[in-house]
C-alpha positions in Angstrom: 0.1 0.1 0.0 1.3 3.6 -1.3 0.3 6.4 0.9 -0.1 10.4 0.0 1.4 13.0 2.8 -1.8 13.9 3.6 -0.6 17.4 3.4 -2.3 20.7 2.8 -5.2 19.6 4.6 -6.3 16.8 1.4 -8.2 13.9 2.9 -6.2 10.9 3.3 -5.4 8.7 0.6 -3.8 5.6 -0.6 -3.5 2.9 -3.1 -4.0 -0.8 -2.9 -3.0 -3.5 -5.2 -5.8 -6.2 -6.2 -4.9 -8.7 -8.3 -6.7 -8.2 -11.6 -6.8 -4.9 -11.4 -4.5 -2.0 -13.0 -3.3 0.4 -11.9 -3.6 0.0 -8.1 -6.7 1.4 -6.9 -7.2 4.9 -5.0 -8.8 4.2 -1.5 -9.5 8.2 -0.3 -11.1 9.4 3.3 -14.2 11.6 3.1 -13.7 15.0 4.2 -13.2 14.9 7.7 -12.6 11.7 8.6 -9.4 11.8 10.6 -6.2 10.3 9.3 -6.1 7.8 12.3 -9.5 6.2 11.7 -8.8 6.0 7.7 -5.2 4.3 8.6 -7.2 1.6 10.9 -10.1 1.2 8.2 -7.6 0.8 5.6 -5.4 -1.8 7.1 -8.2 -3.7 9.1 -9.2 -7.3 8.4 -12.6 -6.2 7.3 -10.9 -4.0 4.3 -8.5 -6.4 3.5 -11.0 -9.6 3.5 -13.5 -7.5 1.4 -10.7 -7.0 -1.2 -9.8 -10.7 -0.9 -13.4 -11.5 -1.7 -13.2 -9.7 -4.5 -10.8 -11.8 -6.5 -12.5 -15.0 -4.5 -13.8 -17.9 -6.9 -17.0 -16.3 -6.4 -15.7 -12.7 -6.4 -17.4 -9.6 -8.5 -14.0 -9.1 -9.7 -13.0 -12.4 -10.8 -14.4 -12.9 -14.7 -13.1 -9.4 -15.6 -16.4 -8.2 -16.3 -16.7 -5.7 -13.3 -13.1 -3.4 -12.3 -12.7 -1.6 -9.1 -11.7 2.3 -10.0 -12.1 3.9 -6.5 -12.4 3.6 -2.9 -14.4 6.2 -0.6 -13.9 5.5 3.0 -17.0 7.3 5.2 -17.0 5.9 8.4 -14.9 3.8 11.4 -16.7 2.8 14.4 -14.3 1.1 16.5 -14.5 -0.8 19.9 -11.3 -0.5 21.4 -8.4 -0.9 18.8 -10.5 -3.2 16.7 -12.4 -2.1 13.8 -16.0 -3.1 14.5 -17.5 -1.1 11.7 -16.6 0.2 8.7 -19.0 2.0 5.8 -17.2 2.7 2.5 -18.5 3.3 -1.0 -16.5 1.1 -3.9 -16.7 2.5 -7.5 -17.2 -0.4 -9.7 -18.0 -0.5 -13.1 -19.4 -3.0 -15.4 -16.9 -3.0 -18.4 -19.0 -4.0 -21.2 -21.6 -1.3 -20.6 -19.7 1.3 -18.7 -22.4 1.4 -16.3 -21.5 2.2 -12.3 -22.9 -1.0 -10.5 -23.8 0.3 -6.8 -21.0 0.0 -4.7 -22.4 1.1 -0.9 -20.6 -1.2 1.5 -21.2 -1.7 5.6 -18.9 -4.2 6.8 -18.8 -5.6 10.2 -17.0 -8.0 11.8 -17.5 -11.5 12.7 -20.6 -12.8 14.8 -22.5 -15.6 16.2 -26.2 -16.2 16.2 -27.6 -19.1 18.6 -31.0 -21.3 17.6 -32.2 -22.7 20.6 -35.4 -24.8 19.7 -37.4 -26.2 23.5 -39.9 -29.2 23.0 -42.7 -29.1 25.8 -45.8 -31.2 25.9 -45.9 -31.8 22.3 -45.1 -28.3 21.2 -41.8 -26.8 19.9 -40.6 -23.6 20.5 -37.5 -21.4 19.5 -36.2 -18.6 22.0 -36.1 -15.0 20.6 -34.7 -12.2 22.1 -36.1 -8.4 21.9 -33.6 -6.2 21.0 -33.7 -2.2 20.4 -32.8 -1.7 16.8 -32.5 2.6 16.4 -32.0 1.8 12.3 -35.8 0.7 12.0 -37.1 2.6 15.2 -38.4 -0.7 16.6 -38.0 -3.3 18.9 -37.7 -6.4 16.9 -37.4 -10.7 17.7 -34.3 -11.8 16.8 -32.2 -14.9 17.8 -29.8 -14.3 20.7 -26.6 -13.3 18.7 -23.7 -10.8 19.3 -20.5 -10.0 17.5 -16.9 -11.8 18.2 -15.1 -9.6 20.8 -11.4 -10.4 19.3 -10.3 -11.3 16.4 -9.5 -14.9 17.4 -13.1 -16.2 16.1 -14.2 -16.9 19.9 -17.4 -18.3 18.9 -18.5 -20.5 21.5 -17.2 -17.5 24.1 -19.8 -15.3 22.6 -22.5 -17.9 22.1 -22.5 -19.1 25.4 -22.5 -15.1 26.3 -25.4 -14.7 24.3 -27.4 -17.9 25.5 -26.7 -16.5 29.2 -27.9 -13.0 28.5 -31.2 -14.5 26.8 -31.7 -16.9 29.8 -30.9 -13.7 32.4 -33.5 -11.7 30.4 -35.9 -14.6 30.2 -35.8 -15.8 33.7 -35.1 -12.6 35.5 -36.3 -9.9 32.8 -33.1 -8.4 33.7 -29.9 -7.8 31.3 -26.7 -10.1 31.5 -23.8 -7.2 30.8 
C-alpha cells in the first residue's frame, strides 16, 4: 500500500494493489475523516477480507467484467483498537456497458447467532430475544446473537454469553452485561 503525505488539508488517501486490476486502486478518506480512522480502516481485517473476496471464486472481479476504480472510506467505528464497523463506497464499473454498479458497503466484524429449540408437551418453541434496533426505530424479536469480542474468532465464548444473556432476560427480566 502506498499513501499520500496528507499535506495541505487534503483527505487521507492510499493505493492498494488488487490482483487483476491495473493500475492500483485509489482509496480516499471522506472529508473530515481523521487520518487515524482512515489508516485503521485500510489496515483492518474487514477491509482486507473484502479485498480478498473481490478475487475469490465467486468474487465480483473474478471474471474481468467488473472493475474497481476507487474506494471512499466514509466511516469507521471501533471497539477499543479493533474496527467493528466500516462504511465505504466502492466505485465498480461494468466494463461492457460502462455503467456503475451500486457499491455501498457496510462491513462488520464476525458474529454468531444461536438457534435454541425447546420442546415441551408436544410443542416446539424457538427462543428469541427482544432487541432495540435504532436503524428501524423499533424493538425486534431476534435470535440471541452478538459480535465476536476479538479477532481470534471465539465463537463458543460469544455464543455462551449470548445464551446466558437471553436466559437471564427471560427468567429474571434483567440484562446480563
